[in-house]
C-alpha positions as CSV (number, residue, x, y, z in Angstrom):
1,M,37.3,52.1,52.6
2,K,37.1,50.8,56.2
3,K,34.8,47.9,55.2
4,E,37.4,47.0,52.6
5,Q,40.2,47.0,55.1
6,V,38.2,44.8,57.5
7,L,37.5,42.2,54.8
8,I,41.1,42.3,53.6
9,G,42.3,41.6,57.1
10,L,39.8,38.8,57.5
11,G,41.0,37.2,54.3
12,V,44.7,37.5,55.2
13,A,44.0,36.0,58.6
14,T,42.2,33.1,57.1
15,A,45.0,32.5,54.6
16,M,47.7,32.8,57.3
17,V,46.0,30.4,59.6
18,A,45.7,27.8,56.9
19,A,49.4,28.3,56.0
20,F,50.5,28.1,59.7
21,N,48.6,24.9,60.2
22,G,50.4,23.3,57.3
23,H,53.9,24.4,58.3
24,A,53.5,23.6,62.0
25,Q,52.5,20.0,61.3
26,A,55.4,19.4,58.9
27,D,58.0,20.9,61.2
28,E,56.8,18.9,64.2
29,V,57.3,15.6,62.4
30,V,60.6,16.4,60.9
31,N,62.3,18.0,63.9
32,K,61.1,15.3,66.3
33,H,63.1,12.5,64.5
34,S,66.0,14.8,63.6
35,T,66.6,15.7,67.3
36,K,66.5,12.2,68.5
37,S,69.0,11.1,65.9
38,T,71.4,13.8,66.9
39,V,71.2,12.8,70.6
40,R,72.0,9.2,69.8
41,Q,75.0,10.1,67.8
42,S,76.4,12.2,70.7
43,E,75.9,9.3,73.1
44,T,77.8,6.9,70.8
45,K,80.8,9.2,70.8
46,K,80.8,9.6,74.5
47,D,81.0,5.8,75.1
48,A,83.8,5.1,72.6
49,D,86.3,3.7,75.2
50,V,84.1,1.1,76.9
51,S,84.3,-2.8,76.9
52,E,84.0,-5.1,74.0
53,S,80.5,-6.1,75.1
54,D,79.7,-2.4,75.3
55,V,81.2,-1.9,71.9
56,K,79.0,-4.6,70.4
57,N,76.0,-3.2,72.1
58,A,77.1,0.2,70.9
59,E,77.5,-1.2,67.4
60,I,74.0,-2.5,67.6
61,K,72.7,0.8,68.8
62,L,74.8,2.5,66.1
63,N,73.2,0.4,63.5
64,Q,69.8,1.2,65.0
65,T,70.7,4.8,65.0
66,I,71.8,4.6,61.4
67,E,68.5,3.0,60.5
68,E,66.6,5.6,62.5
69,E,68.7,8.3,60.6
70,K,67.5,6.8,57.3
71,N,64.0,6.9,58.6
72,A,64.6,10.5,59.7
73,Q,65.9,11.3,56.2
74,K,62.7,9.9,54.7
75,L,60.8,12.2,57.1
76,V,63.0,15.1,56.0
77,D,62.0,14.3,52.4
78,K,58.4,14.2,53.4
79,M,58.8,17.5,55.2
80,Q,60.3,19.1,52.0
81,Q,57.3,17.9,50.1
82,E,55.0,19.4,52.7
83,H,57.0,22.6,52.6
84,A,56.3,22.8,48.9
85,S,52.7,22.3,49.8
86,T,53.0,25.2,52.3
87,V,54.3,27.4,49.5
88,T,51.3,26.5,47.4
89,N,49.0,27.3,50.4
90,K,50.8,30.7,50.7
91,N,50.0,31.4,47.0
92,K,46.4,30.4,47.7
93,A,46.5,32.9,50.7
94,D,47.6,35.6,48.3
95,D,44.8,34.7,46.0
96,A,42.4,34.8,49.0
97,L,43.8,38.3,49.8
98,K,42.9,39.5,46.3
99,Q,39.5,37.9,46.6
100,A,39.1,39.7,50.0
101,Q,40.0,43.0,48.3
102,E,37.3,42.4,45.7
103,F,34.9,41.3,48.4
104,A,35.7,44.4,50.4
105,K,34.7,46.6,47.5
106,Q,31.2,45.0,47.6
107,A,30.9,45.2,51.4
108,S,27.6,46.0,53.0
109,P,26.6,46.2,56.7
110,E,25.2,42.7,56.5
111,K,28.4,41.4,54.9
112,I,30.5,43.2,57.6
113,K,28.5,41.4,60.3
114,N,29.2,38.1,58.5
115,A,32.8,39.0,58.2
116,E,32.9,39.6,62.0
117,K,31.5,36.2,62.6
118,D,34.0,34.7,60.3
119,L,36.8,36.7,62.0
120,V,35.7,35.2,65.4
121,A,35.8,31.8,63.9
122,K,39.3,32.4,62.5
123,Q,40.5,33.7,65.8
124,T,39.2,30.5,67.4
125,T,41.2,28.6,64.8
126,V,44.3,30.7,65.7
127,R,43.8,30.0,69.4
128,K,43.6,26.3,68.7
129,S,46.7,26.5,66.6
130,E,48.4,28.2,69.6
131,E,47.3,25.4,71.9
132,R,48.6,22.8,69.5
133,L,51.9,24.7,69.3
134,S,52.2,24.7,73.1
135,E,51.5,21.1,73.2
136,A,54.2,20.6,70.6
137,K,56.7,22.6,72.7
138,K,55.9,20.3,75.7
139,D,56.3,17.2,73.7
140,E,59.5,18.1,71.9
141,K,62.1,20.5,73.2
142,Q,64.3,19.6,70.3
143,A,61.8,21.3,68.0
144,Q,62.1,24.6,69.9
145,A,64.0,26.4,67.1
146,S,61.4,25.5,64.5
147,V,58.6,26.3,66.9
148,E,60.1,29.6,67.6
149,K,60.1,30.3,63.9
150,Q,56.5,29.2,63.6
151,E,55.7,31.3,66.7
152,T,57.1,34.3,64.9
153,V,54.9,33.6,62.0
154,V,51.9,33.0,64.2
155,N,52.7,36.2,66.2
156,K,52.9,38.1,62.9
157,V,49.6,36.6,61.8
158,K,48.1,37.4,65.3
159,T,49.3,41.0,64.9
160,Q,47.7,41.2,61.4
161,V,44.5,39.7,62.8
162,A,44.5,42.1,65.7
163,Q,45.0,45.0,63.2
164,R,42.2,43.6,61.1
165,A,40.0,43.4,64.2
166,V,40.7,47.1,64.8
167,D,39.9,47.8,61.2
168,V,36.7,45.9,61.6
169,K,35.8,47.9,64.6
170,K,36.5,51.1,62.8
171,A,34.4,49.8,59.9
172,Q,31.6,49.1,62.3
173,N,31.8,52.5,63.7
174,K,31.7,54.0,60.2
175,V,28.7,51.9,59.4
176,T,27.0,53.0,62.6
177,E,27.8,56.7,61.8
178,A,26.6,56.2,58.2
179,E,23.4,54.6,59.5
180,K,22.9,57.5,61.9
181,A,23.6,60.1,59.3
182,F,21.5,58.4,56.6
183,D,18.4,60.4,55.5
184,W,15.5,58.0,54.9
185,N,13.4,60.8,53.5
186,T,16.0,61.4,50.9
187,L,16.0,57.7,50.2
188,R,12.2,57.8,49.7
189,E,12.4,60.8,47.4
190,I,15.1,59.1,45.4
191,Q,13.0,56.0,45.3
192,Q,10.0,58.0,44.1
193,E,12.2,59.7,41.5
194,T,13.4,56.4,40.5
195,D,9.9,55.1,40.2
196,K,9.0,58.1,38.1
197,L,12.0,57.5,35.9
198,D,11.1,53.8,35.6
199,A,7.6,54.8,34.5
200,K,9.0,57.4,32.1
201,V,11.5,54.8,30.7
202,K,8.6,52.3,30.4
203,A,6.5,54.9,28.6
204,N,9.4,55.8,26.3
205,Q,9.9,52.1,25.7
206,N,6.2,51.8,24.8
207,K,6.5,54.8,22.6
208,V,9.6,53.3,20.9
209,S,7.8,50.1,20.4
210,S,4.8,52.0,18.9
211,L,7.2,54.0,16.7
212,A,9.0,50.8,15.6
213,S,5.6,49.2,14.8
214,S,4.6,52.4,12.9
215,V,8.0,52.4,11.1
216,S,7.5,48.7,10.2
217,K,4.0,49.4,8.9
218,T,5.3,52.4,7.0
219,E,8.1,50.3,5.5
220,Q,5.6,47.7,4.4
221,E,3.4,50.4,2.9
222,R,6.5,51.8,1.2
223,K,7.4,48.4,-0.2
224,A,3.8,47.9,-1.3
225,L,3.8,51.3,-2.9
226,I,7.1,50.6,-4.7
227,E,5.7,47.2,-5.9
228,R,2.5,48.9,-7.1
229,G,4.6,51.6,-8.8
230,N,6.8,49.0,-10.5
231,K,3.7,47.0,-11.6
232,T,2.1,50.2,-12.9
233,R,5.2,51.2,-14.8
234,S,5.5,47.7,-16.3
235,T,1.9,47.9,-17.5
236,L,2.5,51.4,-18.9
237,E,5.7,50.3,-20.7
238,K,3.9,47.2,-22.1
239,N,1.1,49.5,-23.3
240,L,3.6,51.8,-25.0
241,K,5.3,48.8,-26.6
242,S,2.1,47.4,-27.9
243,A,1.0,50.8,-29.2
244,G,3.5,50.4,-32.0
245,D,5.9,53.0,-33.4
246,E,5.7,56.7,-32.6
247,F,4.8,57.4,-36.2
248,H,2.6,55.3,-38.5
249,T,3.8,54.5,-42.0
250,V,0.7,55.3,-44.0
251,T,0.4,54.8,-47.7
252,V,-2.0,57.3,-49.2
253,S,-3.0,56.2,-52.7
254,H,-3.6,59.0,-55.1
255,E,-5.4,57.9,-58.3
256,I,-3.8,59.8,-61.2
257,K,-5.6,58.2,-64.1
258,S,-8.1,55.5,-64.8
259,N,-8.5,53.7,-68.2
260,S,-11.6,51.6,-68.9
261,V,-12.5,49.5,-71.9
262,S,-14.2,51.8,-74.4
263,E,-17.4,50.9,-76.2
264,S,-15.7,50.8,-79.5
265,E,-13.4,48.1,-78.2
266,S,-16.2,45.9,-77.1
267,K,-19.0,46.7,-79.7
268,T,-19.1,47.3,-83.3
269,P,-22.0,48.9,-85.3
270,P,-23.7,47.0,-88.1
271,L,-22.1,47.3,-91.5
272,D,-23.5,49.8,-94.0
273,E,-23.2,47.3,-96.8
274,K,-24.3,43.8,-96.0
275,T,-23.3,42.3,-99.4
276,F,-20.7,42.7,-102.0
277,V,-19.9,41.1,-105.4
278,G,-16.7,39.1,-105.5
279,R,-14.3,38.8,-108.4
280,D,-16.1,35.7,-109.5
281,G,-19.3,37.8,-109.9
282,K,-21.1,36.0,-107.0
283,T,-22.8,37.8,-104.2
284,N,-21.2,37.6,-100.8
285,Y,-23.0,38.2,-97.5
286,V,-21.2,40.0,-94.7
287,A,-22.1,40.9,-91.1
288,A,-20.2,42.8,-88.3
289,N,-18.3,40.7,-85.8
290,E,-20.1,39.9,-82.5
291,D,-19.9,42.1,-79.4
292,V,-17.3,41.0,-76.9
293,N,-18.7,38.9,-74.2
294,F,-16.6,39.6,-71.1
295,S,-16.3,37.1,-68.2
296,G,-17.1,39.7,-65.5
297,E,-15.3,42.8,-64.6
298,R,-12.2,43.7,-62.5
299,T,-9.8,46.5,-61.8
300,E,-6.0,46.4,-62.2
301,T,-4.0,48.9,-60.1
302,I,-0.8,50.1,-61.6
303,V,1.5,51.8,-59.1
304,V,3.7,54.5,-60.5
305,K,6.8,55.9,-58.9
306,S,5.7,59.5,-58.8
307,K,2.7,61.6,-59.5
308,D,4.3,62.8,-62.7
309,D,5.2,59.4,-63.9
310,I,2.0,58.9,-65.9
311,H,2.6,62.1,-67.8
312,T,6.1,61.0,-68.9
313,P,6.3,58.3,-71.7
314,H,8.7,55.4,-70.9
315,V,10.4,53.0,-73.3
316,V,8.2,49.9,-73.6
317,D,9.7,46.6,-72.6
318,Y,8.1,44.2,-75.1
319,K,9.6,41.1,-73.5
320,K,7.6,42.1,-70.4
321,V,4.5,42.8,-72.6
322,S,5.0,39.3,-74.1
323,E,4.9,37.7,-70.6
324,Y,1.7,39.6,-69.7
325,V,0.0,38.6,-73.0
326,R,1.0,34.9,-72.4
327,N,-0.5,35.0,-68.9
328,Y,-3.7,36.5,-70.3
329,L,-3.8,33.8,-73.0
330,I,-3.6,31.1,-70.4
331,E,-6.5,32.7,-68.5
332,L,-8.5,33.1,-71.7
333,R,-8.2,29.5,-72.6
334,R,-9.0,28.4,-69.1
335,I,-12.2,30.6,-69.1
336,N,-13.3,28.8,-72.3
337,G,-12.4,25.3,-71.3
338,I,-9.5,25.0,-73.8
339,D,-6.6,22.9,-72.6
340,I,-4.3,23.6,-75.5
341,P,-1.0,24.8,-73.9
342,V,0.4,28.3,-74.4
343,P,4.1,28.1,-75.2
344,P,6.5,30.0,-73.1
345,V,8.2,33.3,-74.1
346,T,11.5,32.3,-75.7
347,E,14.5,34.2,-77.1
348,K,13.9,32.5,-80.5
349,A,10.4,33.8,-80.7
350,L,11.4,37.3,-79.5
351,K,14.2,37.4,-82.1
352,Y,11.8,36.3,-84.8
353,G,9.0,38.7,-83.7
354,K,11.5,41.7,-83.7
355,A,12.8,40.7,-87.1
356,R,9.3,40.6,-88.6
357,A,8.4,44.0,-87.1
358,D,11.7,45.4,-88.5
359,E,10.8,44.0,-91.9
360,M,7.4,45.7,-92.0
361,V,9.0,49.0,-90.8
362,A,11.5,48.6,-93.6
363,N,8.7,48.0,-96.1
364,D,6.3,50.4,-94.4
365,K,3.6,47.9,-95.0
366,L,1.3,45.8,-92.9
367,S,1.6,42.4,-94.4
368,H,2.1,38.7,-93.6
369,D,4.5,38.5,-96.6
370,T,8.0,37.9,-95.5
371,K,11.4,36.9,-96.9
372,L,12.5,35.5,-93.5
373,K,13.2,31.8,-93.4
374,N,12.1,29.8,-90.4
375,Q,15.1,27.6,-90.4
376,D,17.3,30.7,-90.1
377,F,15.7,31.2,-86.7
378,G,15.8,27.6,-85.6
379,F,12.1,26.6,-85.9
380,K,9.9,24.6,-88.2
381,D,6.5,26.4,-88.3
382,A,5.0,29.7,-87.2
383,T,1.9,31.8,-87.2
384,E,1.4,35.4,-86.5
385,N,-1.0,38.3,-86.0
386,A,0.3,41.6,-87.4
387,T,-0.6,45.1,-86.3
388,A,0.3,48.7,-87.2
389,G,0.1,51.8,-85.0
390,S,-0.6,49.9,-81.7
391,V,2.9,49.0,-80.5
392,P,4.7,52.3,-79.8
393,E,8.3,52.5,-78.8
394,K,7.4,54.7,-75.8
395,S,4.1,54.9,-74.0
396,R,2.4,56.4,-71.0
397,L,0.6,53.1,-70.5
398,S,2.0,50.3,-68.4
399,E,3.2,47.1,-70.1
400,K,0.3,45.3,-68.6
401,E,-2.4,47.6,-70.0
402,L,-0.6,47.5,-73.4
403,A,-0.8,43.7,-73.3
404,Y,-4.5,43.7,-72.5
405,K,-5.4,46.2,-75.2
406,E,-3.3,44.4,-77.8
407,L,-5.1,41.1,-76.9
408,L,-8.5,42.7,-76.9
409,S,-7.8,44.2,-80.3
410,Y,-6.9,40.8,-81.7
411,F,-9.9,39.2,-80.0
412,N,-12.6,41.5,-81.2
413,D,-10.9,41.7,-84.6
414,Y,-12.9,44.9,-85.5
415,S,-9.9,46.3,-87.3
416,N,-9.2,43.5,-89.7
417,A,-7.7,44.8,-92.8
418,S,-9.8,42.5,-95.0
419,L,-13.5,41.7,-95.0
420,Y,-14.6,38.2,-96.0
421,G,-18.1,37.2,-97.2
422,A,-20.2,34.1,-97.1
423,S,-22.4,32.5,-99.7
424,T,-25.6,32.8,-97.7
425,P,-26.9,35.2,-95.1
426,K,-27.0,32.5,-92.4
427,E,-23.3,31.9,-92.8
428,A,-20.3,33.9,-91.8
429,N,-16.7,33.7,-92.9
430,T,-14.3,32.4,-90.2
431,F,-11.5,34.5,-91.6
432,N,-13.3,37.6,-90.2
433,Y,-12.1,36.2,-86.8
434,G,-8.7,35.3,-88.2
435,H,-6.8,37.1,-85.4
436,R,-8.9,35.5,-82.7
437,I,-8.2,31.9,-83.7
438,P,-4.5,31.9,-82.8
439,L,-5.4,33.2,-79.4
440,L,-7.4,30.0,-78.8
441,A,-5.8,27.4,-81.0
442,A,-2.1,28.0,-81.6
443,S,0.6,26.2,-79.6
444,G,4.2,25.3,-80.2
445,T,7.5,25.8,-78.5
446,G,7.8,29.6,-78.3
447,F,5.8,32.8,-78.0
448,A,6.6,36.5,-78.3
449,L,5.5,40.0,-79.3
450,G,7.8,42.0,-81.5
451,A,7.6,45.7,-82.2
452,S,9.6,48.2,-84.2
453,S,9.1,52.0,-84.6
454,S,10.0,54.7,-87.1
455,K,8.6,58.1,-87.6
456,K,9.1,57.8,-91.3
457,T,6.5,55.1,-91.6
458,T,2.8,55.6,-92.2
459,F,1.7,54.2,-88.8
460,G,4.8,55.0,-86.8
461,N,5.2,51.4,-85.7
462,Y,4.6,47.8,-86.7
463,G,4.4,44.7,-84.7
464,V,3.6,41.0,-84.6
465,M,2.4,38.4,-82.1
466,T,3.9,35.0,-83.1
467,F,3.8,31.4,-82.1
468,I,6.7,29.2,-83.3
469,S,7.2,25.5,-83.2
470,E,10.5,23.7,-83.6
471,A,9.0,20.2,-84.1
472,K,5.6,20.3,-85.7
473,G,2.9,22.6,-86.8
474,V,1.7,25.3,-84.4
475,Y,-2.0,24.0,-84.8
476,D,-1.2,20.3,-84.5
477,T,-2.1,20.2,-80.8
478,L,-5.8,19.5,-80.3
479,P,-7.9,19.8,-77.1
480,T,-8.3,16.7,-75.0
481,V,-12.0,16.6,-75.8
482,I,-13.4,17.4,-79.2
483,S,-17.0,18.5,-79.4
484,P,-19.2,16.1,-81.5
485,S,-20.3,19.1,-83.5
486,E,-16.8,19.7,-84.7
487,K,-15.9,16.2,-85.6
488,R,-15.6,15.3,-89.3
489,S,-17.5,12.3,-90.8
490,Y,-17.7,10.0,-93.8
491,V,-20.0,7.2,-94.9
492,Y,-18.6,3.9,-95.8
493,N,-20.7,0.9,-96.8
494,G,-23.7,2.7,-95.4
495,K,-22.1,3.4,-92.1
496,T,-21.1,6.9,-90.8
497,Y,-17.6,7.3,-89.3
498,Y,-16.4,10.3,-87.3
499,Y,-12.9,11.6,-86.9
500,N,-11.2,14.7,-85.4
501,P,-10.1,17.6,-87.5
502,S,-6.5,17.5,-88.6
503,S,-5.8,21.0,-87.1
504,S,-7.0,23.0,-84.1
505,Y,-7.5,25.8,-86.5
506,F,-10.5,24.0,-87.9
507,L,-12.2,23.9,-84.5
508,A,-13.1,27.6,-85.1
509,R,-16.3,28.4,-87.1
510,A,-18.6,31.4,-87.6
511,E,-22.3,31.7,-88.5
512,N,-25.2,34.1,-88.5
513,K,-28.2,32.2,-87.2
514,D,-29.3,34.0,-84.0
515,G,-31.8,36.8,-83.8
516,D,-29.2,39.5,-84.7
517,P,-28.6,39.3,-88.5
518,D,-26.3,42.3,-88.3
519,H,-23.7,40.5,-86.2
520,S,-22.2,37.0,-86.7
521,E,-21.5,34.5,-84.0
522,F,-18.1,32.8,-83.3
523,Y,-17.7,29.2,-82.0
524,F,-14.6,27.3,-80.9
525,N,-14.8,23.5,-80.4
526,G,-18.6,23.9,-80.6
527,K,-19.0,26.7,-78.0
528,R,-19.4,30.4,-77.9
529,V,-16.4,32.1,-76.4
530,K,-15.8,34.8,-73.8
531,F,-13.1,37.2,-73.3
532,L,-11.2,38.1,-70.2
533,P,-13.0,40.2,-67.5
534,K,-13.7,43.8,-68.5
535,T,-10.7,45.5,-66.9
536,T,-10.2,49.0,-65.7
537,F,-6.6,50.1,-65.2
538,R,-6.1,52.5,-62.3
539,Y,-2.8,54.4,-62.1
540,V,-2.0,55.4,-58.6
541,W,0.8,57.1,-56.8
542,N,1.3,55.8,-53.3
543,E,2.4,58.7,-51.1
544,I,4.2,57.6,-48.0
545,T,3.2,59.7,-45.0
546,Y,4.2,59.4,-41.3
547,P,1.4,60.7,-39.1
548,K,1.7,60.5,-35.4
549,N,0.4,57.3,-33.8
550,P,-2.4,58.4,-31.4
551,A,-2.1,55.2,-29.4
552,Y,1.7,55.7,-28.9
553,T,1.2,59.3,-28.0
554,K,-1.4,58.4,-25.4
555,A,0.7,55.6,-23.9
556,K,3.8,57.7,-23.9
557,E,2.1,60.6,-22.1
558,A,0.7,58.2,-19.5
559,L,4.2,56.7,-18.8
560,D,5.9,60.1,-18.7
561,S,3.3,61.5,-16.3
562,F,3.7,58.5,-14.1
563,N,7.5,58.8,-14.1
564,R,7.2,62.6,-13.2
565,K,4.9,61.8,-10.3
566,Q,7.3,59.1,-9.0
567,K,10.3,61.4,-9.3
568,K,8.5,64.2,-7.4
569,R,7.5,61.7,-4.7
570,R,11.1,60.5,-4.4
571,N,12.4,64.0,-4.1
572,F,9.9,64.8,-1.5
573,N,10.8,61.8,0.6
574,E,14.5,62.5,0.3
575,G,14.0,66.2,1.2
């Protein structure tokens, strides 16, 4: 506290001296002129009753005095300005006092010594100010009043300086006492403790740096672990997605029934009687029809709705049967190189086929005789194959198998109601293949199968397969190429001319010239013919099952296991 007082005193002294110097100089200038002006005015009044010459001189002097008064006024104005400057210096002195107070707070023995030196310098400045003041009093008595005022200020400052000198002395004594009382051993111990603390702080800082580095490394490892975890999870999720559904949709086919072509449908035994005598008394030679020559083998799979479906007869859709037969006919002709078109299934043909079947049911007779008129059904020509007992109203067989069996029955023609003979053993009657010929040769504008059933009839049902034509005969369309062996000829003027037959029906012929006299051979357009592939019909029921998908189960377990481990690790870290 003493050091602070000394420094405060020093600051105040410095400020006061600066202020005094400013005021003293201003007052000296102003009061010197002001005093002289006053004296001259007094002298003018005292000589008021003198001579005219004196009056003139006095007027001159008066004018000079007035001029000097104006100059003195200018000096007064200048003094006022300097007085304002003095006020400013006082404010600066106040600021210096505050700085001195701050300076005092930070005082040290060295600073105190510097302050003493500064104080001596300030005292010297005061002494010089006093000397200048004394000189000012000698030069101008008229300024005594102002000087006295300044002396008062200077004395006050001197008092304050003296007081600050005392304070400085006291502060010096205190510093001396403090230095005497100061324990250097304690200082060393404190210094040593401080060094230890510094070392400990440095060690702790190193430890903190190490821990920060470890934390940073741990954070990097944590981020890398999270990134690896996310990558692993993404891979596991992709594996799960690519594994498919949790359950497979598996169709298990159960074969309920299988129908193959029987031997009786593809072969026929030799006839017991190879001749018979006709109405004209002539001998006729007969032979069994040829075995069916299949163009390979295949299997057709028929899917039923349930395992009991095959055991429950269903109403046969003969329009659908007609479509299947037509498709088989197209294939049959393609196999045999016949490009005669098969007409489409039409409503006219379906209507006519059903009417013919109903007619046979009504008559309970298998016959081509009919009272139906073509024009009543909107066509010009027709041909048909008729059957009895093979076109039921209800059946356990599919429409496709019914169509195949019907076509095979017409093709082998083993059940022809009539037997036709030939005049020689090497010949065969084409009519014995009369149901096969339409399959290969008929065309037209419409095609259909018609069927009708009645329990009151002998065979239970009757049916027809019919080709109709609205424009021309159903056999008027010939193949693009006619075999030379099937062309007709005539001789004119010794030259043979060949021409095509007038009907595709005449492209069919039969003979018995190969090594098997018990069976005849059939030709169409000069070639032996084949039937469709030998077909087996499998009836299956497709059971839909939903077994677990092993790949999905494995992928799901892997993902779930990973998620459990990740959750456990998070809970551990949070705990």
